[in-house]
N, C-alpha and C positions, 0 to 999 in steps of 0.2 A: 504494500500500500504506500509506504514511504517513497519507494522508487517511482511509482506511478504519479503521485502528487508532485514530486520534485521534477521529473522529466516534463510533465505537462506544463508546470510553472515556468521552467527555464525556456521551453519552446515559445511560450507566450511572450516572455521577456525578450527573446531573440527576434520575434516578429515585430516588436515595437520599433526595430531599426528601420522599418518601411514607413514610419509615420511622417518622415520629412516630406515625402512626395505629396502628402495630402494638403500641405500648407503652401505649396508653390504659388497658388493663385492669390493668396492673401497679400495685401499690402503690408509693409513692414510695421506700420503703426497699429493695424488691427492684430497682427500676429503678436506683437509685444503686449498689447492690451489683454489678449487671451492668455498668454503664457504667464503673466505676472500673477494671475489668480490661481493658475495651476501650480505655480511655484509656491504660493502661499499655502495651498492645500497640502502640498508635498512636505513643507516644513512641519506642519501639524502632524501629518501621518508618520513622519520619520521620528520625531521626538516622542509622539505617542507610542510608537512601537518600542522605543527604547525604555521609557519609564513605566509603561503599562504592561508590556509583555516580556521584553528581554530581561530586565533587571529582576522582576518578580520570579521569572523562571530560574534564573541563576541563584536567587535567594533560597529557593526550595532545595537546591542541591547544596550549595555552600558558596556564599559570596565573601571572598577574603581579599587580603591585600594583593594576592596573586591575580585575582579577577580584575582588580583595579589596574594592575600593570598591563594586563591584556587589553583593557579599554584604552589605555594610553597608547599601547602598541597599535591599535586600530587607527587612532587619530594620526599617528606618525605615518602609517602605511598610506592612508589616503592623502596626507600632506605631500608625500613623495609623488604619488600619482598626479596630483594637481600641479606639482612642479614640472613634471614631464610635459603635461599639456593641460590647459584649462578647457573646460567644457563650454564656457560662455561663447555664444555665437558671434559676439562682437570682438573677440580676441583673435585677430587675424595677423598674418605675417605683415611686417611693416614694409617689405619691399617685394616686388614681383618675383625676383629670382629666388626668394626664400619660400615661396608658396608651396611648391611640391614637397620639399623636405619637411615643411611644417605639417602638411597633410599626412605624410608618412608617420611622423611622430604622433599625430593625433590618433591614427589608427592603432598604433602600438599601445599608447596610453589607454585608449578606449577598450582595446582587447583585454588588457590586464584588469581593467575595471570590471568588464563583463565576466571574466573568469572568477573574480572575487564575489561578484553578485551571485553567480551560480553556486559557489561554495557556501555562501551565507544562507541562501534559500534552502539548500540541502540540510545544513546544520539545524536550521529552524524547524524543518519538518521532522527531523530526527528527534528533536526535543519535545515538540508538541504540534499537533495539526493546526490549532488556532494560531499559534505563534507563526507557523509557516505561512498561513493565509495572510496574516497581518504584514509579514515581511515582504511577501510578493507584492502586495498593494503598495507598500512604501517604495519598493524598488521600481515598479512600473511607473509610478507617478514621477519619480526622479528621472527615469530613463527617457520619458517623452520629450521634455525640453532639451535634454542632453543630446538625443539623437537628432533632433531638428538642428541643433547647433553644429553637430558633427557633419551632417549632410551639407550644411551651408559652407563649412570649411572646405570640404572636398570639391564642391562646385567652384569655389573661389580659386582653388588650386588648378583648375582646368579640367577636372574630371567631367565626363558626360553624366547626365542624370542616371542612366542605366548603370554605368560603372560605379558611380558614387553609392547607389543603392546596394549593388552587389558587394562592394568592399565593406560597407557598413554592416551588411547582413553576415558576412564571413567573420567579421570582428565580433558580432553579437553571438555567434555560435559557440564562442569560447565559454559562454555561460553554461552550456550543456556539458562541456568538458569539465569545468569546475564543479558542477553539481555531481556528475557521475564519479569523479575522482574522490570527492568528499564522502560520498556514500560508501565507496569501497574502503577508503582509509578509516572511516568512522568505526568500522567493524574491527579493524586491526589495531588502531591507535586508541588507547584508553583515554577518555577525557577530551578527545578532539572536539566533540560537539560543543561542550561548554567553553572551550578556548575560542572557537570560531564565533560563538554567540557574543562573547565579550568583545572580540575584535570588531564584529559587526556593530555592536552598540557604540563603540568609539568612533567607527567610521561614519555612522549615521549622525552622531552629534557633530562631527567635523563638517560633514556635507551641509547639514541644516544651518549650523552656526556661522561658517566661514564662506560657504559657496552660495547658498540660497538667500539667507537673510540680507546680506549686503545688496543683492538685487532689489529686494523689497524697499530698502532705504533710499533707492534712487527716485522713488515716487514721493513727491512732497505734498501733493494735494490731499487735504484732510479726508475728503469723502472716500477716496480710493484707499487711503490708509485704513479707514474703518472697514472697508470691504476685505482688505487683506487680513485684518485681524479676525474677521468673521470666518474667512476661509481657513485660517490657521486653526481656529477653534473647531471648525467642522472636521478637519483632519484628525484632531485629537479625539473628538467625540466618536468618530468612526472606529478608531482603535479601541476605545472603551466599549462600544457596542459589541465588538467582536468577543469581548470577554463574557458577554451574556449567553453566548452560544456554546461555551466550553462544556 
């Protein structure tokens, strides 16, 4: 059952790589208006997953200083990934001749990120089905704006639409590799699930706090700030509602 849930989930996450093509017809202003609320919802979902699902799950087993270190390790891992390449669609190469190398680094960074997403999803399902579902939702919500940004970077680098989608999808397939490898090693390596959950918690906190929230602060209009807060709260409420079906 864990294998089925995990593989279906990582396949869904991989298919999100095609989302970029759906927004080609939208003007930049409309796209950014839509994404900012999705980002807000993603912030709430990620933080909700950490504090409502991941930490309580670890607490049932044993949340110790070592668990805290793994949380910090997760933050560092995602910091390194972000240093390799940012997901923001506005971060493009400064010069034309740097575009293609930049796109390649984007694919490498995104591939590593997708591999970790797959591993995190597998670990979540190994610990608890509801935690797995919550983690998949949080990952998908984050992947949508990320994949749109990655698609834009590849187009900027001179890739055709078809080639950009294909490269994005191949990179996304690493989530399946990460999920399958984690399920195999989880049986062999004792305590791997709890380690990966703590790393995931740190990673989600990093992404929500340093990657997504700064995007929200770019919007200064009060009414939109209120809408952002509502969407963040909605993401948290969704994670809480999932606890009711446990």
